Structures are given as structure tokens and as C-alpha cells.
C-alpha positions in Angstrom: 102.8 136.7 125.8 104.5 136.4 129.3 101.2 135.9 131.8 101.7 134.5 135.4 99.7 131.4 135.5 96.9 132.3 137.7 96.0 130.0 140.6 92.4 130.6 140.1 89.8 131.9 137.3 86.5 132.5 138.4 85.1 129.4 140.4 87.7 127.2 138.8 91.4 126.1 139.8 94.0 126.3 137.6 96.1 123.2 137.3 98.7 123.5 134.2 99.1 125.3 130.9 97.9 123.3 128.0 98.9 125.4 125.2 98.6 129.3 124.0 97.7 131.2 120.8 98.4 135.2 119.4 94.9 136.1 121.7 94.1 133.2 124.7 96.1 130.8 126.6 94.4 127.5 127.5 94.8 125.9 130.7 93.8 122.7 132.2 91.8 123.5 135.1 88.9 122.3 137.8 85.4 122.8 138.3 85.2 122.2 141.9 81.3 122.5 142.1 81.0 119.7 139.0 84.4 117.8 140.4 85.5 117.6 136.5 88.7 118.4 134.7 87.5 121.3 131.8 89.8 123.3 129.4 89.7 127.0 130.3 90.3 129.6 127.4 91.6 133.0 129.1 91.8 135.8 126.3 94.4 138.4 126.1 93.4 140.2 123.1 94.2 143.5 124.5 97.9 142.8 124.1 97.3 143.0 120.1 99.7 145.7 119.0 96.7 147.3 116.9 93.4 148.3 117.8 92.0 146.5 114.6 93.6 143.5 115.5 92.0 143.7 118.8 88.8 144.0 117.9 89.0 141.4 115.5 90.1 138.9 118.4 87.3 139.9 120.1 84.7 139.3 117.6 86.6 135.3 117.6 86.2 135.2 121.1 82.6 136.2 121.5 82.0 133.9 118.2 83.0 130.9 120.1 81.3 132.3 123.5 77.9 133.0 122.0 78.1 128.8 121.4 78.1 128.1 125.1 75.6 125.0 125.5 74.4 125.2 121.8 76.3 122.3 120.2 75.3 119.4 121.8 77.0 116.2 119.7 79.3 113.4 120.9 82.3 114.3 118.0 81.7 118.1 119.3 83.9 119.5 122.1 81.1 121.0 124.2 81.3 124.7 125.2 80.4 124.5 129.1 80.2 128.4 129.8 81.6 131.5 128.9 82.6 134.6 131.0 82.7 138.0 129.6 82.6 140.6 132.9 85.0 143.5 133.1 88.5 142.2 132.3 87.6 138.8 132.5 87.0 137.2 129.3 87.3 133.7 129.5 85.2 130.3 127.6 85.4 126.8 129.6 85.2 123.7 127.5 85.3 119.9 127.9 88.7 118.4 128.4 89.9 116.1 125.8 92.8 114.7 126.9 94.2 113.0 123.4 95.7 115.8 121.7 95.2 116.0 118.0 94.8 114.0 114.8 97.8 116.4 113.8 100.3 114.0 115.6 98.8 111.2 112.8 99.8 113.3 110.1 103.2 112.2 109.2 104.6 109.2 107.8 106.0 107.5 110.7 102.7 107.4 112.7 99.7 107.0 110.0 96.6 105.4 111.2 95.2 102.3 109.7 93.0 103.2 106.5 89.7 102.0 108.0 90.5 104.3 111.1 91.1 107.5 108.7 88.1 107.0 106.7 86.0 106.2 110.3 87.4 109.4 111.7 86.3 111.4 108.7 83.0 109.8 108.6 82.4 110.9 112.4 83.8 114.6 111.5 81.4 114.6 108.6 78.2 113.6 110.6 79.5 116.2 113.3 79.5 119.0 111.0 76.4 118.2 109.3 74.8 118.6 112.9 76.5 122.1 112.8 75.3 122.8 109.3 71.8 121.9 110.6 72.2 124.4 113.1 73.2 127.3 111.3 76.8 127.2 111.9 80.0 126.3 109.5 83.3 125.9 110.8 85.3 127.7 108.1 88.8 126.3 109.9 88.8 122.4 109.6 92.1 121.2 110.3 94.0 118.2 112.2 94.8 120.4 114.7 91.2 121.1 115.5 90.2 117.9 115.6 91.0 116.7 119.1 91.1 112.7 120.2 89.2 111.9 123.7 90.8 109.1 125.9 88.5 106.4 124.2 90.2 107.4 120.9 87.1 108.8 119.8 87.3 112.3 118.2 85.9 116.0 119.0 86.1 118.9 116.6 86.9 121.8 118.6 87.4 126.1 117.9 84.7 127.5 116.5 86.1 131.0 116.8 85.9 131.3 112.9 83.0 129.8 112.7 79.6 131.4 110.3 76.7 131.6 112.8 73.6 132.3 110.8 71.7 132.9 114.1 74.2 135.3 115.7 73.5 138.6 117.2 77.0 139.9 116.9 78.3 141.1 113.1 79.7 138.0 111.7 83.7 138.2 110.9 84.5 138.3 107.1 87.5 138.0 105.1 90.7 136.1 104.5 90.1 133.4 107.6 91.7 129.9 108.3 94.6 128.0 107.7 95.7 128.7 103.9 96.7 124.8 102.9 93.3 123.7 104.1 91.1 126.4 102.7 89.2 125.9 99.6 89.8 128.0 96.3 86.6 129.7 97.3 87.4 130.7 100.6 91.0 131.8 99.8 89.1 134.1 97.4 86.7 135.5 100.2 83.5 134.2 98.5 80.5 133.7 101.3 81.1 130.8 104.0 79.1 127.5 102.6 79.1 123.9 103.5 81.3 123.0 100.6 84.0 125.2 101.8 84.4 122.8 104.8 83.7 119.6 103.0 86.8 120.9 100.9 88.7 121.2 104.1 87.9 117.8 105.5 88.9 116.2 101.9 92.5 117.8 102.8 92.2 116.4 106.1 91.6 112.8 105.2 94.0 113.2 102.2 97.0 113.9 105.2 95.8 111.4 107.3 96.5 108.6 104.3 99.4 110.1 102.8 101.4 111.8 105.9 101.6 115.2 103.9 99.5 117.7 102.5 98.1 117.5 98.9 100.5 120.2 98.1 104.3 121.3 98.6 105.1 124.8 98.9 107.7 127.0 100.8 105.1 129.4 102.3 101.4 130.7 102.6 101.6 132.9 99.2 102.9 129.7 97.3 100.0 127.3 98.9 98.1 129.5 97.9 98.9 129.6 94.5 98.9 126.0 94.1 95.1 125.4 96.0 94.1 128.2 93.3 95.3 127.0 90.1 96.9 123.0 90.5 95.8 119.5 91.0 96.6 117.6 94.2 99.8 115.2 93.9 97.8 112.0 93.4 97.1 110.0 96.9 98.6 107.0 95.3 102.1 108.4 94.8 102.6 108.0 98.7 100.0 105.4 99.7 99.3 103.2 97.0 97.4 100.7 99.2 94.5 103.0 99.6 91.2 101.4 97.8 89.9 103.2 94.7 86.5 103.9 96.3 88.2 106.2 99.3 90.6 107.8 96.5 87.4 108.8 94.8 85.7 110.2 97.9 88.9 112.5 98.3 89.1 113.9 94.8 85.5 114.7 94.8 85.6 116.5 98.3 88.8 118.6 97.2 87.2 119.4 93.5 88.1 122.5 92.5 84.9 122.8 90.9 81.9 123.4 93.3 79.8 121.3 90.3 81.8 118.4 90.9 82.3 118.6 94.8 79.8 117.1 97.3 77.1 118.9 98.0 76.2 118.2 101.4 78.0 116.4 104.3 75.0 113.5 104.0 76.4 112.9 100.5 79.8 112.6 101.5 78.9 110.6 104.8 77.1 108.0 102.7 80.1 107.4 100.7 82.2 107.2 103.4 79.7 104.5 104.8 79.7 102.5 102.0 83.5 101.9 101.9 83.5 99.8 105.2 82.4 96.7 103.8 85.0 96.9 101.0 87.5 97.8 103.5 86.5 94.8 105.8 87.4 92.0 102.8 91.1 93.8 103.0 90.9 93.4 106.9 90.4 89.1 106.0 93.7 89.3 104.3 97.5 89.4 106.0 97.3 92.0 108.7 99.8 94.9 108.4 101.7 93.1 111.7 102.0 90.3 110.2 103.6 92.0 107.0 106.0 93.8 109.4 107.1 90.4 111.2 107.8 89.1 107.9 109.7 91.9 106.6 112.0 92.0 109.8 113.1 88.7 109.5 114.5 89.4 105.8 118.4 90.3 105.8 117.3 93.1 103.2 115.7 95.4 106.3 118.2 93.7 108.6 119.7 97.6 109.5 116.1 99.4 109.2 114.3 101.0 112.3 110.9 99.8 113.1 109.8 103.3 112.1 111.2 102.9 109.1 109.8 99.8 108.2 106.0 101.1 109.0 107.2 103.7 106.3 108.4 101.1 103.8 105.1 99.1 104.4 102.9 102.1 103.9 104.7 103.0 100.3 104.9 99.1 99.4 102.1 96.9 97.8 102.0 93.4 98.8 101.8 91.2 96.1 101.7 87.3 95.6 102.4 85.2 92.7 101.7 81.5 91.4 104.3 79.0 89.8 105.7 80.4 86.3 104.4 83.8 86.6 106.3 86.6 85.2 107.3 89.2 87.7 109.7 91.3 85.0 109.8 90.9 81.1 113.4 91.7 79.3 112.9 94.7 77.6 109.8 96.1 79.0 110.0 99.4 80.5 110.0 99.2 84.8 109.9 101.9 87.3 109.5 99.9 90.1 111.8 97.3 92.3 110.6 94.4 94.3 111.8 92.5 97.9 111.7 88.7 97.7 109.4 87.7 101.2 108.6 84.5 100.4 109.5 81.6 97.6 111.9 81.9 94.7 112.4 83.4 91.5 114.7 82.7 88.5 116.3 85.5 86.6 117.1 84.8 82.7 118.8 87.0 80.0 118.3 85.7 76.5 117.1 82.7 77.7 119.9 81.6 79.8 119.5 81.4 83.2 121.5 84.1 85.3 120.5 83.6 88.9 117.9 82.2 91.1 116.8 84.8 94.1 115.1 83.3 97.3 113.8 85.2 100.3 115.8 88.6 102.0 116.5 89.3 98.1 115.7 92.5 96.0 115.7 92.8 92.0 114.5 95.4 90.0 116.5 98.1 92.0 118.4 99.6 88.6 115.0 101.7 87.7 115.8 103.3 90.9 119.2 103.8 90.3 119.4 104.5 86.6 116.0 106.1 85.7 117.7 107.6 82.1 117.5 103.9 81.1 114.2 102.0 82.3 114.2 99.7 79.9 113.9 95.8 81.9 117.9 93.7 81.2 116.8 90.5 82.2 113.1 88.4 83.0 112.2 87.2 86.6 109.9 84.4 86.7 108.4 82.8 89.7 109.5 79.3 90.4 107.4 78.5 93.2 104.4 80.5 95.3 106.0 83.6 95.4 105.3 86.8 97.9 106.9 90.4 97.5 107.3 93.8 98.5 106.6 96.2 95.7 107.8 99.4 95.7 107.4 102.4 93.1 111.0 104.1 92.5 109.7 107.5 92.9 108.3 107.0 96.1 111.8 106.6 97.8 112.2 110.4 97.6 108.9 110.3 99.8 110.4 108.5 102.7 112.6 110.1 105.6 116.2 110.6 105.0 117.2 107.8 107.6 115.2 105.3 105.3 116.3 106.2 101.9 119.9 106.1 103.1 119.4 102.4 104.4 117.7 101.5 101.4 120.6 103.1 99.2 123.4 100.9 101.3 121.3 97.6 100.6 121.0 98.3 97.1 124.9 99.3 96.9 125.7 95.7 99.2 123.6 93.9 96.5 125.4 95.2 93.7 128.4 94.3 95.3 127.6 90.9 96.0 126.8 90.7 92.3 129.5 91.7 90.9 131.7 89.2 93.3 129.7 86.5 92.4 129.9 87.5 88.4 133.7 87.7 89.3 133.5 83.8 90.7 131.9 82.5 88.0 134.1 84.1 85.4 136.8 82.6 87.1 135.3 79.0 87.4 134.7 79.1 83.7 137.9 80.0 82.4 139.7 77.3 84.1 
């Protein structure tokens, strides 16, 4: 669409364009009578290439317009006005200034776990309210969950919603975004609350992991995986997610309807029950303190701040008392460690090889040589020790820049140890 921005639409002064899609443009506008900013969605479905598509867009518009003044909930975008007169087709909604949750669905900008759970809880309550009023959304995804200026959420875009009391014919067929659609929605089963529950399960997965639960290069591949495969385990990307939260995500995304949540109330209750458990976690060292501790270590001297946050989300913060074994020679191991505090001794065959301190790493050979994961030495704490433990396979989930910095540090460590070993052999042979 290449429409010139109008100065006025109906009684609303147009300020700027907020975004556009295949059937509408959304403008930031001003309601001069009520002295407030609004989002005005101006329909342009007459530009569609064929009559069938135009009719479909028209139904979507009427569907959303029919909700004007009918959903009054603090976590649902209010539809304030709707006009369908002659060539004028537009919907006026409350303006939500903070963008959508989509910006929090990447490794560099993830929400804290508690906040992600709280957002999901509010969505569940709002969608339950809509359901009690006969409405099933059918297109729940991060892009349709907006943030206001107080960081509260507002669910938007009810164009594809199934409205049980609607006068107009309801839209059927393949609706929604494949990555967030339930298996039964893909198979075009009748709309159900469990379909929306599945979609919200995908949303919280993406908020926690920074990525979707399935890898696919296109929509066809995504549909096939949703129908036939299990999601990639959430802990592969976020090891610090509490087990109760993992269980909620798994139950919300269950392919079998008998295993999935039956109602929003049940899901919201389980989400609420996790808050006391997470309060206990919050009493432990904060993420900011962890970040500051890592920033002081020479291992991370060349890492960018955004990469440091990636590392923190991937790693597990572990504490050990004196004389505890962190690694035992001969055991299989697929993780490496960065020393944060304290000292450990490295032994092989009972002989002392080295003593490591804050800023050193160990166990990295499990990353460099996956073909032989057996540990070649033992590592035991000499004092109280804090380490950052990272599963080797999780490195593949980091950004390329972050992976490159890890590889450089591993190489630097290897060179240092070879040099140290060479010096030791020279001294022993004198």
C-alpha cells in the first residue's frame, strides 16, 4: 500500500503512522473531543487482488469492529469506536505506547523469569475474561501482546477471534500464525479455549528461551514439527527455569488435549503458585550481582555486555564447600566451568597438576572434543568455591559473536597451559 497519510479521519486528527499490514494501516491519532491519543486502524481491504481475499479481510474487520465497547478489562486493548460508513472503514482503539512482547523474545533482551511468568499469568486472566464473554482469540503471539507506559500488558488484535454471540458469519479455515497454532488449530478443528492455551504456552516458552520451541525454515516445516515432534526442552536454552514453570509450559503445550490444561483458571492457578517459590530464588544473589562478578574476571574481559547477559542466562551459578569434587577423572562430562570465586586443585592419577583461581576455566575439553567426553583429570575445591557452569551444547545457541569470544578464550587458555607445561618440563630436566 502506498497511501498518502491523511490529516484527519472522521473526528480524529492523524499524527503519524504506527504500522501497516496487508489490509490496514494503523495511525497514531488524537481524539480532540476527549483529549487523548488513540490508535486508529484504517482498513484497505479493497486493495486485495481477488474478491475472496477482499471478503475475508472485510469479515476480519467486522469481527474486530463488533467488539467496540464490549471487552472492558485492564489487560485487553479497548476498542473505543468503529465506523463502517460508505468508503470509511476504521476502528479506534486505546493507544498502547510500549511496543509488543516480541522485543523480549531474543537472547539479548529476555525478561527475568518471574516477570515472564507474571506476564503469562495476566494474559491467562485476561483471556479467561474474554472466554467468559464468549470470545476465543485464535491468534495469541508476542506481537499481539502490547506493553503500556507502566510495563503492564494489553492483549490486542481480535480480528480472527471466534465470537459465540456474533451476528455476522464467523471466519473459519486456517487462522493464526503456524508457530503458535495448536495441532488441532492447524487441522482446522472448531475453535476451543485449549487452542488459545497452547498458543500462550508457546509465548511463555519463547519469552523464557528467547526462541521458538521448534526449528523450521518455513511455514510448512513448522506445521510438520508442531504436528509430529516434541518441543526442544526449555532447559536446553534456560537451565535456571524452575521445574514448576517447566511443567506449566509442558502442560500448556501438550499435543494430547487430555494432557493439556482444560481451562484458563487451572493454568492461572498453577502460574500463581510459582510466585512464592520464585520469591525464595530472588533472595539469592541477583542477576546484576552475578553480572558484575563475571565482568571482573579476565576470562570475560573481551565480552560485550549483551554477550555477558547471554552467558548468564545459559549458565548455572553453583557453590561448593571445601574438598568437594567438581569433576572426577574418568567420568563422562559435557559441561565446562569458569571460576568466579575461590580455588580448586587439578589432579591426574593422584598427582597435583595445577591450582586454578577466579578467572580460570576448566572442563573446556568437553566442548573442544565431543568425541572423547571422558574427564582426563579430577577437580576438587580447596576453599569455598563459586563457579559458572555451562553445558557444552548450549554454546551453539549463543550468538555468533559470543561463540567466537568463547573459542578465543579457550584457545588462549590452551596456549597458556602448553606454555606452562613446557616451562615445567624444562625446569625438571635441568
